[in-house]
VEXDREN-2710 file (C-alpha; in Angstrom, 1 decimal):
% VEXDREN-2710
k/r/px/py/pz
1/UNK/-0.1/0.1/-0.3
2/UNK/1.3/3.5/-1.0
3/UNK/2.7/5.5/2.3
4/UNK/0.1/8.4/1.8
5/UNK/-2.8/6.1/1.4
6/UNK/-1.8/4.1/4.5
7/UNK/-1.5/7.2/6.4
8/UNK/-4.3/9.2/5.1
9/UNK/-6.6/6.2/6.4
10/UNK/-5.0/6.4/10.0
11/UNK/-4.5/10.4/10.5
12/UNK/-7.7/12.3/10.0
13/UNK/-8.2/15.8/9.1
14/UNK/-4.7/16.5/8.3
15/UNK/-4.5/15.8/4.4
16/UNK/-1.8/18.7/3.9
17/UNK/0.2/17.3/6.6
18/UNK/0.0/13.7/5.4
19/UNK/0.7/14.8/2.0
20/UNK/3.9/16.5/3.1
21/UNK/5.5/14.2/5.5
22/UNK/4.4/11.1/2.5
23/UNK/6.7/13.0/-0.1
24/UNK/9.4/13.9/2.3
25/UNK/9.6/10.2/3.6
26/UNK/9.4/8.9/-0.2
27/UNK/12.4/10.8/-1.0
28/UNK/14.3/9.7/1.9
29/UNK/13.9/6.3/0.9
30/UNK/15.3/6.7/-2.8
31/UNK/18.1/8.9/-1.8
32/UNK/20.3/8.8/0.9
33/UNK/22.5/12.0/1.9
34/UNK/25.7/11.6/3.5
35/UNK/26.0/13.0/6.9
36/UNK/22.3/13.6/7.1
37/UNK/19.6/12.2/9.0
38/UNK/17.6/10.1/6.5
39/UNK/14.8/12.7/7.0
40/UNK/14.2/15.3/9.6
41/UNK/10.5/17.0/10.4
42/UNK/9.2/19.8/12.4
43/UNK/5.7/19.0/13.2
44/UNK/3.8/22.1/14.5
45/UNK/0.4/23.0/15.6
46/UNK/-2.0/22.2/18.6
47/UNK/-1.9/19.3/21.2
48/UNK/-4.1/16.1/19.9
49/UNK/-3.9/16.7/16.6
50/UNK/-2.1/14.3/15.2
51/UNK/1.2/15.0/15.3
52/UNK/2.9/12.1/17.7
53/UNK/0.0/9.8/15.8
54/UNK/1.8/10.2/12.5
55/UNK/5.2/9.4/13.7
56/UNK/4.2/6.3/15.3
57/UNK/2.4/5.1/12.2
58/UNK/5.1/5.9/9.6
59/UNK/7.6/4.1/11.7
60/UNK/5.4/0.9/12.2
61/UNK/5.2/1.4/8.1
62/UNK/8.7/1.7/7.3
63/UNK/9.9/-0.3/10.2
64/UNK/7.4/-3.0/10.9
65/UNK/7.1/-2.0/14.5
66/UNK/6.5/0.8/16.7
67/UNK/9.7/-0.6/19.0
68/UNK/11.6/1.2/17.0
69/UNK/10.4/5.0/17.9
70/UNK/11.8/6.4/20.6
71/UNK/10.4/9.2/22.2
72/UNK/11.8/11.9/24.7
73/UNK/9.5/14.2/26.3
74/UNK/11.5/17.8/26.2
75/UNK/9.5/18.9/29.0
76/UNK/11.7/16.6/31.5
77/UNK/14.6/18.4/30.1
78/UNK/14.2/22.3/30.7
79/UNK/16.2/22.8/33.7
80/UNK/20.3/22.8/33.9
81/UNK/20.2/19.6/36.2
82/UNK/18.3/17.5/33.7
83/UNK/20.8/18.3/31.0
84/UNK/23.2/15.2/32.3
85/UNK/20.3/13.1/32.3
86/UNK/19.7/13.6/28.6
87/UNK/23.1/13.9/27.4
88/UNK/25.5/12.4/30.1
89/UNK/27.6/13.9/32.6
90/UNK/31.0/15.5/31.7
91/UNK/32.9/12.8/34.1
92/UNK/31.7/10.2/31.6
93/UNK/29.8/8.3/34.6
94/UNK/26.8/8.3/32.3
95/UNK/26.2/8.6/28.6
96/UNK/22.7/9.7/29.2
97/UNK/19.4/8.6/27.7
98/UNK/20.0/9.5/24.2
99/UNK/23.2/7.4/24.2
100/UNK/21.6/4.8/25.7
101/UNK/19.0/4.5/22.7
102/UNK/21.9/4.9/20.0
103/UNK/23.8/2.2/21.7
104/UNK/21.3/-0.4/21.6
105/UNK/19.7/0.5/17.9
106/UNK/21.6/1.7/14.6
107/UNK/18.4/3.0/13.1
108/UNK/14.6/3.9/13.8
109/UNK/13.1/6.9/14.5
110/UNK/14.0/9.7/17.5
111/UNK/11.1/11.7/18.6
112/UNK/11.7/15.1/20.7
113/UNK/7.9/16.2/21.9
114/UNK/7.5/19.8/22.9
115/UNK/11.2/20.9/21.4
116/UNK/10.5/24.7/22.5
117/UNK/10.8/23.2/26.1
118/UNK/14.2/21.6/26.1
119/UNK/17.3/23.5/28.0
120/UNK/19.4/25.6/25.4
121/UNK/22.3/23.2/25.9
122/UNK/20.2/20.2/24.7
123/UNK/19.0/22.6/21.8
124/UNK/22.5/23.2/20.7
125/UNK/23.1/19.3/20.8
126/UNK/20.0/18.8/18.3
127/UNK/21.8/21.4/16.0
128/UNK/25.0/19.3/15.4
129/UNK/22.7/15.8/15.3
130/UNK/21.0/17.7/12.3
131/UNK/24.0/19.1/10.9
132/UNK/26.0/15.9/10.7
133/UNK/24.0/13.0/11.5
134/UNK/26.5/12.5/14.6
135/UNK/26.0/12.6/18.5
136/UNK/29.1/12.3/20.4
137/UNK/28.2/11.0/24.1
138/UNK/30.1/12.2/27.4
139/UNK/32.2/9.2/27.2
140/UNK/33.7/10.3/23.6
141/UNK/31.8/7.6/21.8
142/UNK/30.2/9.1/18.3
143/UNK/27.0/7.6/17.0
144/UNK/25.9/7.8/13.4
145/UNK/22.2/8.9/12.8
146/UNK/22.1/8.3/8.9
147/UNK/19.8/5.9/9.4
148/UNK/17.3/7.8/11.6
149/UNK/14.4/9.7/11.3
150/UNK/14.8/12.7/13.7
151/UNK/11.3/14.6/14.5
152/UNK/10.4/17.4/16.8
153/UNK/7.1/18.8/17.6
154/UNK/6.0/22.0/19.1
155/UNK/2.5/23.3/20.4
156/UNK/4.0/26.9/20.6
157/UNK/1.3/29.8/19.7
158/UNK/-1.3/27.0/19.4
159/UNK/-3.7/29.6/20.4
160/UNK/-3.1/31.9/17.5
161/UNK/-3.5/29.0/15.3
162/UNK/-6.9/27.7/16.6
163/UNK/-8.1/31.4/15.8
164/UNK/-6.6/31.4/12.6
165/UNK/-7.7/28.1/11.7
166/UNK/-9.1/29.3/8.3
167/UNK/-6.1/31.0/7.3
168/UNK/-3.8/29.5/4.6
169/UNK/-1.2/27.0/6.1
170/UNK/1.6/29.2/5.0
171/UNK/0.2/31.8/7.3
172/UNK/0.0/29.3/10.3
173/UNK/3.6/28.4/9.6
174/UNK/4.6/32.0/9.7
175/UNK/2.8/32.8/12.7
176/UNK/4.1/29.5/14.5
177/UNK/8.0/30.0/13.4
178/UNK/8.1/33.6/14.2
179/UNK/7.1/32.5/17.9
180/UNK/9.5/29.5/17.9
181/UNK/12.6/31.7/16.9
182/UNK/11.7/33.8/19.7
183/UNK/12.3/31.1/21.9
184/UNK/16.3/30.9/23.6
185/UNK/18.2/28.2/21.8
186/UNK/16.4/27.9/18.7
187/UNK/17.9/29.8/15.3
188/UNK/17.0/30.5/11.8
189/UNK/20.2/28.1/11.0
190/UNK/18.6/25.5/13.1
191/UNK/15.1/25.4/11.6
192/UNK/16.8/25.7/8.3
193/UNK/18.1/22.1/9.0
194/UNK/14.6/20.5/8.7
195/UNK/13.9/18.4/5.7
196/UNK/10.0/19.6/6.0
197/UNK/8.4/21.9/8.2
198/UNK/4.7/20.5/8.6
199/UNK/1.5/22.3/10.3
200/UNK/-1.4/20.3/11.8
201/UNK/-4.8/22.1/11.6
202/UNK/-7.0/22.2/14.5
203/UNK/-9.3/19.3/14.1
204/UNK/-13.4/19.4/13.2
205/UNK/-16.2/17.7/15.1
206/UNK/-16.3/15.3/12.0
207/UNK/-12.4/14.2/12.5
208/UNK/-13.1/13.8/16.1
209/UNK/-16.1/11.3/15.3
210/UNK/-13.7/9.2/13.0
211/UNK/-11.3/9.0/15.9
212/UNK/-13.7/7.9/18.2
213/UNK/-15.1/5.2/15.9
214/UNK/-11.4/3.9/15.4
215/UNK/-10.7/3.6/19.3
216/UNK/-14.2/2.3/19.9
217/UNK/-13.6/-0.6/17.4
218/UNK/-10.3/-1.1/18.4
219/UNK/-11.3/-1.4/22.2
220/UNK/-14.1/-3.8/21.1
221/UNK/-11.7/-5.8/18.8
222/UNK/-9.6/-6.6/21.9
223/UNK/-12.7/-7.7/24.1
224/UNK/-13.9/-10.2/21.3
225/UNK/-10.4/-11.7/20.7
226/UNK/-11.0/-12.8/24.3
227/UNK/-14.1/-15.0/23.4
228/UNK/-17.0/-12.3/23.6
229/UNK/-19.0/-10.8/20.7
230/UNK/-19.8/-7.3/21.2
231/UNK/-20.6/-4.2/18.9
232/UNK/-22.2/-1.0/19.4
233/UNK/-24.6/1.8/18.7
234/UNK/-23.5/4.8/17.2
235/UNK/-24.6/6.6/20.1
236/UNK/-21.5/5.7/21.7
237/UNK/-19.9/7.8/19.5
238/UNK/-22.0/11.0/20.6
239/UNK/-21.3/9.8/24.3
240/UNK/-17.8/10.0/24.0
241/UNK/-17.5/13.3/22.5
242/UNK/-19.6/14.8/25.3
243/UNK/-17.8/13.2/28.0
244/UNK/-14.2/14.3/27.8
245/UNK/-13.3/12.4/24.4
246/UNK/-12.2/16.1/23.4
247/UNK/-10.7/18.6/25.2
248/UNK/-10.2/22.4/24.2
249/UNK/-6.6/22.1/25.1
250/UNK/-5.6/18.6/24.4
251/UNK/-7.6/17.8/21.5
252/UNK/-8.3/13.9/20.6
253/UNK/-5.4/13.0/23.1
254/UNK/-7.9/12.0/26.1
255/UNK/-10.2/10.0/23.4
256/UNK/-8.5/6.7/23.8
257/UNK/-8.7/6.7/27.7
258/UNK/-12.6/7.7/27.8
259/UNK/-13.3/5.0/25.4
260/UNK/-11.7/2.7/26.9
261/UNK/-13.4/3.5/30.2
262/UNK/-17.0/3.8/28.8
263/UNK/-16.8/0.0/27.2
264/UNK/-15.0/-1.4/30.1
265/UNK/-17.4/-0.2/32.7
266/UNK/-20.7/-1.3/30.6
267/UNK/-18.9/-4.7/30.3
268/UNK/-18.0/-5.0/34.2
269/UNK/-21.2/-3.8/35.3
270/UNK/-23.1/-6.4/32.6
271/UNK/-20.5/-9.3/33.9
272/UNK/-21.6/-8.4/37.6
273/UNK/-25.1/-8.4/37.0
274/UNK/-24.8/-12.2/35.2
275/UNK/-22.4/-13.4/37.9
276/UNK/-24.6/-12.6/40.9
277/UNK/-24.9/-15.5/43.0
278/UNK/-22.4/-17.3/41.1
279/UNK/-19.4/-16.6/42.6
280/UNK/-17.8/-20.1/42.2
281/UNK/-18.0/-19.9/38.2
282/UNK/-15.8/-18.5/35.7
283/UNK/-17.2/-15.2/34.3
284/UNK/-19.4/-16.2/31.1
285/UNK/-18.5/-14.8/27.4
286/UNK/-21.0/-12.0/26.6
287/UNK/-22.8/-11.1/23.5
288/UNK/-24.6/-7.7/22.9
289/UNK/-24.4/-4.3/22.0
290/UNK/-22.9/-1.5/23.6
291/UNK/-25.4/1.6/23.9
292/UNK/-25.2/5.2/25.1
293/UNK/-27.4/6.6/27.8
294/UNK/-27.2/10.0/26.8
295/UNK/-29.4/11.5/29.6
296/UNK/-27.1/9.9/32.4
297/UNK/-23.8/10.0/30.3
298/UNK/-22.7/6.3/30.6
299/UNK/-22.7/3.3/28.3
300/UNK/-24.9/0.1/28.7
301/UNK/-24.0/-3.2/27.6
302/UNK/-27.5/-4.9/26.5
303/UNK/-27.7/-8.8/25.6
304/UNK/-30.9/-10.6/24.7
305/UNK/-33.5/-10.9/27.2
306/UNK/-32.2/-8.0/29.4
307/UNK/-34.6/-5.9/31.4
308/UNK/-34.0/-1.9/31.8
309/UNK/-35.8/0.9/33.1
310/UNK/-36.2/4.0/31.1
311/UNK/-37.3/7.4/32.1
312/UNK/-36.1/9.4/28.8
313/UNK/-35.5/8.4/25.3
314/UNK/-34.6/10.4/22.7
315/UNK/-35.2/9.4/19.1
316/UNK/-32.7/10.6/16.1
317/UNK/-35.8/12.0/13.9
318/UNK/-38.4/12.8/16.3
319/UNK/-36.4/14.5/19.2
320/UNK/-37.3/14.1/23.0
321/UNK/-40.1/11.7/23.8
322/UNK/-41.5/11.4/27.4
323/UNK/-41.2/7.5/28.0
324/UNK/-43.3/7.6/31.1
325/UNK/-46.0/6.8/28.8
326/UNK/-44.3/4.1/26.6
327/UNK/-42.6/0.5/27.2
328/UNK/-40.2/-0.1/24.2
329/UNK/-38.7/-3.2/22.6
330/UNK/-35.9/-2.7/19.9
331/UNK/-34.8/-5.2/17.8
332/UNK/-31.5/-4.4/15.6
333/UNK/-30.1/-7.5/14.0
334/UNK/-32.4/-10.0/15.9
335/UNK/-31.4/-8.7/19.0
336/UNK/-34.4/-8.4/21.4
337/UNK/-34.5/-6.4/24.8
338/UNK/-37.5/-5.4/26.9
339/UNK/-37.7/-2.0/28.3
340/UNK/-39.8/-0.9/31.2
341/UNK/-40.6/2.8/31.9
342/UNK/-39.7/4.0/35.0
343/UNK/-36.1/5.5/35.6
344/UNK/-32.3/5.6/35.0
345/UNK/-31.7/5.1/31.1
346/UNK/-32.1/7.3/27.8
347/UNK/-31.2/5.8/24.4
348/UNK/-30.4/7.0/20.9
349/UNK/-32.0/4.8/18.6
350/UNK/-33.1/4.3/15.0
351/UNK/-37.2/4.7/14.8
352/UNK/-37.2/1.8/12.3
353/UNK/-36.0/-0.5/14.7
354/UNK/-38.4/0.5/17.9
355/UNK/-41.7/-0.5/18.7
356/UNK/-43.6/1.9/20.6
357/UNK/-46.7/0.6/22.9
358/UNK/-49.0/3.2/24.6
359/UNK/-49.1/2.4/28.3
360/UNK/-52.4/1.7/30.0
END
């Protein structure tokens, strides 16, 4: 599969970024420049927009595993005392964390997140790495970086990028670079060393929905690989977006955890009910569909024959319905569950999958 197609199927809402990264990687695979890394990138833009994810994905594609991605959070190396931890001490007692990676691996991807937070001494080291594809440790050992992809990310000026989201990408790049060049230790010489500078835009709702679906399907795949048979209703996507899956500052970064909590909590609740009074037997395999309670902001796993209490129902086409006057049965894919109007649950459900009966 073409690398651009591979990345576009996994990185949502960043068509321009995917195109630029793919082209740079393709050039790097065809022509190896002596005394230079295979390719080097500066990825700019708000948190949670896919910068780290695209590095994971292209590393997996190029090397067959994410194990050759070595990530350093530069927020951990802001102070003078942390410089030794990163590059080693002058006495040679420790080579530092970067040298430890290079000693064990002759190739791979080095990812330095939030580069603007690094101590200026470390930024100077980065310049030499980019200039000659070499890194000399505190013990005097020189490591060759010609078979490495080197990636830096920055969230600097993210608030300005968010406000100018409809501006041309060249404008966004200029805004961010102006802010970046005002950071101590980051010079025009350093910025000019990159193979490609790429701006990631703020994601839109449609992109967050696609990301939510990806995480939901991945979580269910894990459960189903353990002997269960679970699927989900689209209302689970809505639940994810409204209960912490998207953060104004963090973008889509919290979404995977949010999805996992909803699905695993609904699964655990269901198993607990099924195991009531059966403490000496192993948990059963579970079949069913995970729905969203959009009034109480929780996910509920329903299996055939389950009885649930309902005090509110939101239909996609009809809006809110007062369910104190109705009992409900729904039958998606030969799946049948009874619902008794009372209290506790509120579901999104397609009207053609419902039978509503007036209560006397």
